[in-house]
C-alpha positions, 0 to 999 in steps of 0.5 A: 704830586703824588707818590705813585707819579714818583714810582713811575718816574723811577721805574722808567728811569731808574733814577731815584726821585732823591737823586733828581730833587738833589741835582735840581737843587744844585742847579738852582743854587749853583754859581755858573760863573764857577768852574768847579761847580759846573764840572760837579754838575755836569758830572751828575748829570752824566751819572744820572744819565749813566753815560760816560763824559770823557775829558774833552767833553766834560771841558767842552760843556763846562766852557760853553755854560761858563762862556754863555753865563746861563744855567745848565740846559739839559738839552744842550748838554744831551746834544753835546753827549750825542 
């Protein structure tokens, strides 16, 4: 992929590609049975999306991810954040 492609994404989302890549890397190697890791990822997604994640919602997301024993699904997070 070329640099202009990433610049277009950055301009549309307002999120630096370095942060997107860092999040993708964190997700790729995360242990989704570890509550602390899952919380960090949920908080980072909220920050990148520029959304406030209330504590009760964070708790619900973390519980759901840990109980399902699967990786983060951005669509699920987006749906839960409304």
